[in-house]
Structures are given as structure tokens and as C-alpha cells.
C-alpha positions in Angstrom: 68.0 72.8 20.8 71.1 73.7 18.6 73.3 70.7 17.4 76.8 70.1 18.2 79.4 67.9 17.1 81.7 65.9 18.9 84.8 68.2 18.3 83.0 71.0 20.2 82.3 68.8 23.5 83.9 65.5 23.3 82.9 64.6 26.8 79.2 64.7 26.0 79.3 62.2 23.2 81.2 59.5 25.3 79.2 56.5 25.7 80.3 55.7 29.3 78.2 57.8 31.8 81.2 57.4 34.2 83.4 59.2 31.5 80.9 62.3 31.4 80.3 62.5 35.0 84.4 62.7 35.8 84.9 64.7 33.1 82.2 67.6 33.7 83.0 67.5 37.6 86.9 68.0 36.7 85.9 70.8 34.4 84.2 72.6 37.5 87.4 72.6 39.0 89.6 73.5 35.9 87.2 76.5 35.7 87.9 77.2 39.1 91.5 77.1 38.9 91.2 79.8 35.9 89.7 82.1 38.4 92.1 81.9 41.0 95.2 81.4 38.6 94.5 82.5 34.9 98.1 81.7 33.9 97.0 79.5 30.6 94.5 81.3 28.5 93.4 80.0 25.2 90.4 81.4 22.6 89.4 78.2 22.1 89.3 74.8 24.5 87.7 72.5 21.9 88.5 69.0 20.5 91.6 67.7 22.6 92.4 70.3 24.8 91.5 68.6 28.1 91.8 65.0 27.9 88.5 63.1 29.2 88.7 61.6 32.7 87.8 57.9 32.1 89.1 56.3 35.4 88.7 56.7 39.2 92.6 56.3 39.2 93.1 59.6 37.2 95.2 62.2 39.4 93.5 65.1 38.2 90.2 64.0 40.3 92.2 65.3 43.3 91.4 68.9 42.2 87.7 67.9 41.8 87.9 66.4 45.5 89.4 69.8 46.8 87.0 72.1 45.0 84.2 70.1 46.3 86.0 70.3 50.3 86.1 74.2 49.6 82.9 74.6 48.3 81.1 72.4 51.2 83.0 74.6 53.6 81.4 77.8 52.0 78.2 76.6 52.0 78.3 75.4 55.8 79.7 79.0 56.1 76.5 80.4 54.7 74.3 78.2 56.6 76.0 79.2 60.2 75.9 83.0 59.1 72.7 83.2 58.2 71.7 81.1 61.6 73.6 83.9 63.6 72.3 86.7 61.4 75.7 87.5 60.5 77.3 89.3 57.6 76.0 87.9 54.4 78.8 88.6 52.1 79.8 84.8 51.5 76.3 83.9 50.5 75.9 86.8 48.1 79.6 85.6 46.7 78.1 82.3 46.6 75.2 83.1 44.7 77.4 85.1 41.8 79.9 82.5 41.7 77.6 79.5 40.9 74.2 80.4 39.6 75.7 82.3 36.3 78.0 79.0 35.6 75.0 76.5 36.0 73.7 77.1 32.2 77.5 76.3 31.0 78.2 73.3 33.2 76.5 70.5 31.3 74.3 70.0 34.0 70.7 70.4 32.3 71.6 70.4 28.5 74.8 70.1 26.5 77.0 73.0 25.7 78.8 73.7 22.6 82.3 74.1 24.3 84.8 72.5 27.0 85.9 75.7 28.8 85.0 78.9 27.8 86.6 81.7 29.5 83.7 84.4 28.9 81.4 82.4 30.9 83.5 83.0 33.8 82.9 87.0 33.6 80.0 86.9 35.9 81.2 84.2 38.3 84.6 86.4 38.5 82.4 89.1 40.5 81.0 86.3 43.0 84.8 85.2 43.5 86.1 88.7 44.1 83.4 89.2 46.5 84.7 86.0 48.6 88.2 87.1 48.3 87.5 90.5 49.6 85.3 89.2 52.3 88.0 86.4 53.3 91.0 89.2 53.1 88.9 91.4 55.5 88.4 88.5 58.0 92.1 87.9 57.6 93.5 91.3 58.1 91.1 91.7 61.5 92.6 88.7 62.5 96.6 89.2 62.0 97.0 92.4 63.2 98.9 95.7 61.9 102.0 93.8 61.1 100.3 91.3 59.2 98.0 93.4 57.7 101.0 95.7 56.0 102.0 92.0 54.9 98.6 91.2 53.3 98.5 94.7 51.5 102.3 94.4 49.9 101.2 90.8 48.5 97.9 92.4 47.4 99.9 95.1 45.6 102.6 92.6 44.2 99.3 90.4 43.2 97.6 93.6 41.4 100.8 94.3 39.5 101.3 90.6 38.2 97.7 90.4 37.1 97.8 93.8 35.4 101.0 92.7 33.4 99.0 89.5 32.7 96.1 91.8 31.2 98.7 93.9 29.1 100.2 90.5 27.7 96.9 89.1 27.0 95.7 92.2 25.0 98.5 91.8 22.4 96.9 88.5 21.5 94.1 89.9 20.3 95.7 92.9 18.3 95.1 90.6 14.9 93.6 87.4 13.5 97.3 86.3 13.2 98.1 86.9 16.7 95.0 85.6 18.3 95.3 82.0 16.1 99.1 81.9 16.9 98.3 81.9 20.4 96.2 79.5 20.4 99.1 77.0 18.8 101.4 78.5 21.3 99.0 77.5 24.1 97.5 74.4 23.0 99.9 72.6 20.6 97.5 69.5 20.8 94.5 71.2 20.3 93.4 70.2 16.4 91.0 73.5 16.2 93.5 75.9 16.6 95.5 74.1 14.3 93.0 74.3 11.7 91.9 78.1 12.5 95.7 79.3 11.7 95.7 77.0 8.4 92.7 79.1 7.2 94.4 82.4 8.1 97.7 81.0 6.2 95.6 79.9 3.4 93.9 83.3 3.1 97.2 84.7 3.2 98.7 82.8 0.3 101.2 81.1 2.4 99.8 77.5 1.1 103.0 75.2 2.1 102.5 76.4 5.6 98.4 76.0 5.6 98.7 72.4 4.3 101.3 71.5 7.3 98.9 72.9 9.9 95.8 71.1 8.0 97.9 68.1 8.3 98.7 68.2 11.8 95.0 69.1 12.6 93.9 65.8 11.1 96.7 64.0 13.1 95.4 65.4 16.1 91.6 64.9 15.1 91.4 62.3 12.0 87.7 63.0 11.4 88.1 66.8 10.9 85.8 67.3 7.8 86.8 70.7 7.2 90.4 70.3 7.3 90.2 67.4 4.6 87.9 69.7 2.3 90.4 72.7 2.9 93.4 70.5 1.9 91.7 69.3 -1.1 91.5 73.1 -2.2 94.9 73.3 -1.9 95.9 70.2 -3.7 97.2 70.6 -7.3 96.5 67.0 -8.3 92.7 66.3 -9.1 93.0 62.4 -8.1 94.3 63.7 -4.8 92.0 66.5 -4.1 89.0 64.3 -5.1 90.2 61.8 -2.7 90.2 64.3 0.2 86.7 65.7 -0.9 85.5 61.9 -0.7 87.1 61.4 2.5 85.4 64.6 4.1 82.1 63.5 2.7 82.5 60.2 4.4 83.2 61.6 7.5 80.3 63.8 7.0 77.9 63.5 4.1 76.3 67.2 4.8 79.4 68.9 4.3 78.2 71.4 1.8 81.8 72.8 0.8 83.0 69.4 0.2 80.0 68.6 -1.8 80.5 72.1 -3.8 83.9 71.3 -4.3 84.0 67.8 -5.7 80.8 68.7 -7.8 83.3 71.5 -9.4 85.8 69.0 -9.8 83.9 66.4 -11.4 
């Protein structure tokens, strides 16, 4: 099995079983919300993007409970439809929605991410089947005028999602646009600050890079790579050595910090 670090999937490294269960359950509802309303998208959801759910009093558990109610209702609908030999679109939609997502759910093994939008491609097929089936049933129930209103609403929704798609395409035009969008979407995520700092460092914008490396360390103090890269941007040899040794205290096997410290010595 691959080895992941705490910053890849913080919930899986929590020593408390309740925290892991509650966080994994909330992440299911979070992914469901991304299917329903992909308003806030980011290329990386690691580190502190989604705080852990550590208490039963956390308000976010309301979303988990709502998802559970909807899933139970869909399962019961599938069971009754099969018993009456009716249309099986809901069952097909549920199969596409649930089974492709199971490997990413942390249910059987630890995965190397918190949320990854790419794992929703296959489940989105099931989601579309469920929406199409639901709209068909709704149109047959509301009559001609209701169908007209639904059609106009779906057209507006299609235009809105098309606009969102065009906007999201601009995020992927360049490395700088991608990394800058991460900071705009998740400013409390240490990983996106680290990635943007790497771009700035490669572009020769060292002062800006130092700022974002420092921000990454403020958000995640055990980020060994950010410490190492700060050392490479420091002109004072003693300060650089301090950064390299601090990175090695955090991760003794950090090969670049070992290499840089060896060169410095």
C-alpha cells in the first residue's frame, strides 16, 4: 500500500475513532454538495481545507444527517420499484452514484486526499440519471404549465453551469493561474500557498515566495518542504542551516533538506 502523510489526509491520522467517523461522514455530504452545486472548486483540498469534525455538536453534521435521509429514501424507492417491476432508472443511478465512489471513501483503506473532484466524474453520471428521472416524474405530475416552468428553469440552470465551466477553464490556462486560484478559493490551505510559492521561486520572485512559504508554515508548522525551500532563499548561511535542520527534525528522511544541508556544510 502507498504511504501518505498527515497533510494528505488529516482525518485518517486522527487518534480518535469518533473524529475519523464523523469527518468521513461529513466528507460524503460535502462531495454530494459538490455534485449538486459546484460553486467552490479547487485543485487541491489537502491539509486544513476542511477542518476535522471532532464533536457531535458540530453543525456540519446536519448535512450528514440530510444526506443519510435522502439516501435511505432512494434505497427504499429502489426496493419498492423492484418489487413492483417498475422502471429501474433510480437503481441504475444509485449504482453509478455509489459504487465508483467507494474506493475514495476511506471505507476500506486510507486514500491520499481529503476531497478530489476527479473522483466525482463517474458518480456524476448516476447523479444525472437520478435528476433526469426525477424531472420526468415531476413533469408528468405538474401538467403543461408546470412543465413549461421546469423547462425554463432547467435552461437557466444549464446556462449558469455553462458559464461556470467557461470560468473554470480559465483556471487551468497556466500554472500561475491554477495556483493563484487555489489561494483565492482556499486561503487557509497550506498546500496551495506552498505550490504558489514554488511557482514564484521558479519565476525569480523571491520575496513573494518567502511570504507564501511563511504563510504555509503558519498554517501547517510541520511542512518540512516549505522549511527547506525557505532555506534555499535565505542569504544568511546560519539562518539557512537553521531551516534545513528544522526540516530534518520534522522529517529526518527529507532528501532535499539533507542534500542542501550537506552542500551548505
